[in-house]
Phi, psi and omega in degrees: 000313181291333177296320178295319179295314180298317179298317179297315179297319178297319179295317179296316179298317180297317179296317179295319179297318178295321178297316180295316179298319179295317179297317178298319177294322178295317178297314181300314179297316180299315181294320177297318177294321181294324183302323181256026189258015179302132181094344178278162177262148182216146174275131180235170176300340181260001181125178182280137181211173181259130179286119181262329184201144175228131179219162182286156179224184180296143177068226181265359187281155174238155174250129186242124178264121186237135173263115181252128179305145179070012173236125181294141176072205182243157178242133179265136177230147171282139177300322179294322177293321177294324176297314179298320180293321182288327184284000000 
């Protein structure tokens, strides 16, 4: 009986570990692509805009300056928030 429980727990842990590893790889790839994306267009929570500047922030996060049509000035976004919006 305990062998079945242990096996089930191991499978669930393994699946969660794989999900976290996949998410970390997706974030890393997204941030690497974002780092060299000045001039590219990106979909944001406020609409589609042009990436004007990307700079480092605390930890693994990036700060992205986006020019969105019909909005004065630039809007700053966290790279992690853009990843969540894109996912």
